[in-house]
C-alpha positions, 0 to 999 in steps of 0.5 A, a space after each residue: 154722188 146722190 141728188 141730195 148732195 148735188 143740190 147742196 153743192 149747187 145751191 149758192 151760199 148766203 153770207 148770213 146763212 147759219 151753217 146748221 141750216 144745211 142739216 135743217 133740210 131733213 129731220 134727224 133719223 130717230 136713232 140720232 135723236 138724243 134720248 135725254 128728253 124722252 127719258 125726262 118726259 117718261 120720268 115726269 109721267 111716272 111722277 104724275 102717276 105716282 102723285 095720283 096713286 098717293 092722292 088716292 091713298 089719302 083717306 076721304 075727309 068728313 062728310 061736311 067738308 066741301 073740299 077734302 084732303 085729296 083735292 089738291 094732290 089730285 089736281 097736281 097729279 092730273 096737271 102733271 100727267 097732262 103736261 108730261 103726256 104732252 112732253 112724251 108726245 113731243 119727245 118721241 115725235 120727229 124733232 127739228 135738227 137745229 133744236 136737237 143740236 142745241 139740246 145736245 150742246 146744252 146737255 154737254 155744257 150742263 154742270 151736273 154737280 149742283 144738280 146732284 147737290 140739290 137732289 141730295 139736299 131735297 132727299 135730306 130735307 125729306 128725312 129731316 122734316 118730321 124729326 127736326 120740324 118744318 120751319 127748322 128744316 126749311 130754313 136750313 134747306 133755303 140757306 144750303 140751296 142758296 149756297 149751292 146756287 152760288 150765294 156767299 152771304 150765308 147770314 142773309 140767306 139764313 135770315 130770309 130762309 127763317 122768315 119765309 119758313 116761319 111765315 109759311 108755318 104760321 099760315 098753314 099751322 095757325 091760320 089754316 089749321 093744317 098742322 106741320 111738324 113742329 120739330 125740336 124747337 116748338 114755338 111758344 106762340 
């Protein structure tokens, strides 16, 4: 029996102690830590780099503009890269065994069907946006996302989705002059 095992058996047990506290004395070896946080952090970093790449592909605005069309995508890309870099460092650094066990338990309990359905809806939305139009596609997306997330009030969800989509459409297209795809049904006003 090693000295570590003897210390665990000799130590008196507190009635309120958490059974996971026995494992909290030492960090989990690197090969026992879950890979999902590492993969997620690296994917977020790759997404940040992709956003930066796309932002630099946007043509420069005219000379008389204070802020060009690249400004917001660059801001989002830099913010995503910074946050993802912090996540990468935390994911590859030694972690607390109690948090590692909690992450494993949460991963085991995660329902992946709604996640896959939401991802499929976003891909469909991406392809429907230009031909169908912004406000039509967004209203349908809102309704379907609400349904996937558990709402059973389709008429209410469709109405809320339509009002929000039209509000954003008017804000960008009419007030800010940033034209969104009008789609199949063009608005008369």
